[in-house]
C-alpha positions, 0 to 999 in steps of 0.5 A, a space after each residue: 727062925 728055927 734055922 741051924 748054925 750053918 745056915 746062919 753063917 752061910 747067909 751072913 758070908 753071903 751078905 759079906 761077899 755081897 757087900 752088905 756087911 763088913 767084919 770088924 775084928 774083935 767087935 763083930 758083923 756090921 751092916 756096911 757104910 756104903 751098901 751096894 745100891 748107892 751105886 745103882 745110878 749107873 742104870 740112870 745113864 744106859 744110853 748116855 756116854 756108852 750111846 751114840 757114838 759108841 754105836 757109831 764106832 760099831 757100825 763102822 767096824 761092822 763095814 770093816 773087819 780086821 782081816 789083815 790083823 787077824 792074819 798077822 795075829 795068827 802067825 805068832 800063835 803057837 799051836 800044840 800038836 798034841 793036847 793032852 787033856 791030861 792031869 792038872 791041865 786047867 780048864 778041862 772038866 771031868 770028861 769021864 763024868 759027863 753022861 755020855 749014854 744019855 747024850 747019845 740017845 739025845 743025838 740019835 732022837 734029834 738026828 732023825 729030825 730032817 729039819 736039822 739037815 738044812 741050813 739056819 739062822 747065824 744068830 743060832 737055833 731058836 729052841 736053844 736060845 729060848 731055854 738058854 735064856 730061861 737058864 741064864 735069867 734064873 741061875 746068873 740073874 742075866 737080863 735078856 731074851 732069845 733075840 739077844 743071844 748069838 750061838 757061837 762056836 765056843 767063848 772064843 769065837 764070841 770074843 772075837 765077835 765081840 771084838 770085830 763089832 766093837 773096836 776099830 784098828 789100834 783101839 785100846 782094851 783093858 784087860 785083868 793082869 794076869 788074865 787069860 791068854 785067849 782073850 788078849 790073842 783075840 784083841 791082837 787078832 783084831 788089830 787092838 792094844 792090850 792095856 793091863 790093869 792089876 788084880 787083888 784078891 777081890 779081883 780086878 784092882 778098882 783103883 788102877 781104873 784110868 781117871 780118863 780112859 782112852 780104851 773102848 773096851 774092858 774084858 773081865 772075869 768078875 766072878 772067878 777071875 782068871 787065873 787068880 780066883 778072885 771074886 769081885 763083891 758087889 759094890 766093886 761090880 756096881 762101881 765098874 759099872 758107873 766108871 764104863 757108863 760115865 766114860 763110855 767103856 763097853 764091859 765085856 763079861 766073861 762068866 766062864 766057870 760061875 756055876 762051880 762056887 763051893 761055899 755059897 751062891 755066886 753073886 749075880 752077873 754083872 750084866 743083870 745089875 741094871 746096865 745091860 746096854 753096857 755090857 756084853 756077856 759071854 758064856 760056853 758050854 765047854 766047862 759045864 758040858 765038854 770042850 768038843 762041843 764047841 757051843 758057846 754064847 754071846 748075849 748083847 744089848 739089842 741095838 748090837 745084835 743085827 751087827 754081831 749077827 751080820 759079822 758072825 754070818 761073814 765070819 762062819 755062817 751057821 753053827 751046827 744045828 744037830 748039836 745045838 738041838 741036843 744041847 736044848 734037849 739036855 737042858 730041857 730034860 733036867 739033865 743038865 741041871 742035874 749033872 751041874 749038881 753032880 759036878 759041883 759036889 764032885 768038883 769040891 772033892 777034888 778041889 779039897 784034896 788038891 789043896 790038902 796035897 798041895 799044902 802037905 807036899 809043896 807047902 815049902 815051896 809054894 802057897 796055894 791061893 784058896 778062893 772055894 770055887 773054880 775049876 784049878 789051883 794057882 800056886 805062888 812060888 816062895 821059899 827055895 824057888 824064889 830066892 833062886 829065881 827059878 823059872 816057873 816055865 822050867 818047872 812046868 817043863 820039868 813037870 811034863 817030862 814026868 807026865 804032868 800038865 799045867 800052866 806057868 803063872 807068868 805066862 798069864 801077865 800082859 808084859 812083866 810078871 810080878 809072880 812066879 806060879 803054877 796053874 793047875 787044873 784038877 777037874 779032869 783028874 781022878 781024886 785017887 790020883 791027885 796026891 800022886 800028881 802033887 808028889 810028881 810035881 815036888 819031884 820036878 821042883 827039886 830037879 828044878 833047884 838041883 840043877 
């Protein structure tokens, strides 16, 4: 085919990640014994056990939102008095790299339109939903149209909206353990019970899926598990869909940073793999543009659209129209794709430098988990830190005293944590400042060990 060795290797790596090939040490590369297509029988049950009894729960919950539980949960959630957006804080994109001048021009252009000064449909600005549907179909393989998208105030509101529609008081929700803290808060705020399922190097560990599930919803981050970074193979995605269909469990797929894979193209979203009636898909512009925009979206099965729109109207009404119109123009103009490409290159450089600095200065104390994707790095304690049972919370506090932000891995576990470690973002840190920051982390570690 007259292609380079790198092209061949990239193709083989992609086929392996999607479950078509498997490597056997000392023998070579072979076609997998069980191809991902063998799990496509999930398509045949799109309205079976996931169907009418689940929709009945939706209608019931749509009539009775969990306001009392929401108020109780809010009282237990600590709010930072000052948000740093600083070095190694996870989830913050490179704010200085965003094309602010072009964005200001787009905002100015859209602000001249008097039609954007009134009220709008709570489902979201139609031109934004249309361009977003096109983008999701081509980039993530999501099977959707504009009528199935609800625009929200970020991914957190999208999660709350989905749970308000799907859950009754006391219903159980399966989450990854460790996993995203914000979603657990949303479950508790909506009167649900959290059940943690362990993760492996390939995301959610399917060996722990219950044989007779009592939960109503499964929340997953399959494209890049948060925080551990595992990427769920295509075959596992099919198995998970089949399990969900067989037991009538809704799948809530959070695709929070799927654009940032550095070694191969990310696997298609679960929503587009043949069972869209079972899956609700969450996305946000916070990681790909900037968090202050406060725009996210929820892609829902057609039969849930009316309930979701009415629930959103009850919660907040319409989302800001000017920002939606500007975002639609930003995407249509090609600036969005151009920005993504630039950030992918920039974040890969930062990712590599972060990994190098951690291996150079922290290898005695921690093991870096490498996944080749995302905007953060996880370091698991070992050696003296592990032997002395050093708390990762104490290390994070010592880091803060030295002007370094970061998260404690133990806080991401549902109940008892299995490992101590650090969750470090690198996307909003200059490449030249990474090593200096990592050295300060080492100082914080040594200070904790001295005590």
